[in-house]
C-alpha positions, 0 to 999 in steps of 0.5 A: 514418477509418482514420487516426483509428482508428489514432491512437485505438488508439495512444493507448489502447495507450499509456495502458493500457501506461503504467498497467500499467507503473507498477503493476508498477514500484513496489517497496520493501523495509524495516521495517514496524510496526503501529498501537498500539491507542491510535489506534483511532477517531483521524482519519488523514491522509486524514480517515478514522477508523482502525479496527484491523479494516480492512486499511489502512496508512500510507505516506510518499508513496503516494497515498491509496487506493493498494492495496499488497501487503505481504509479511512476508519472514520467513514469506512471508505477504502481505496487501493493504492500502489506504493511508489515512494518512501515516507511519511517522515512525520512522527506517528504517520504510517502512510501518505496517499496521493490526492486522488486517493485522499479524495476517494477516502474523503480525507481532504477536509481533515488532512490527517485521518486514522486508517488501516492498511492491508497488503492486497498484492506484493509485487516484485 
C-alpha cells in the first residue's frame, strides 16, 4: 500500500512540476501589431468571430486558448490575451493583438511595437 501511495505521489509531482515548467519556459521577443477594423466580425482560425473589444491574439504556433502576457517593451504596459487565431503573416512579427489589447498596451499610435510574450496558461 505504501509503495502505491509513493508511486502516485511521484507521478503527481512529475505531472504538476512539468506543467509549471512549461508555463514558465516559453518566452518570445519581437514585433507586435494589432488587427485592422476591417476584421470585425470575420471568422478567426479557431472558428470564433473576431471582436475588437475582446482581449485576443493571433500567434503562429501556440495552441488556441493559450493565455499569454504581452508586454510593450517601450512603456512596460502589459495585457493578458487569449490566442484564438493564426498569424501574423507579416515578416518579423510575432503576435497580432485585438484593438482592446492594443489600447491597453498604448500601441495604437505607433501601430507596431517591440514586445515580449510569455505563456501564462496553456489550455486544451
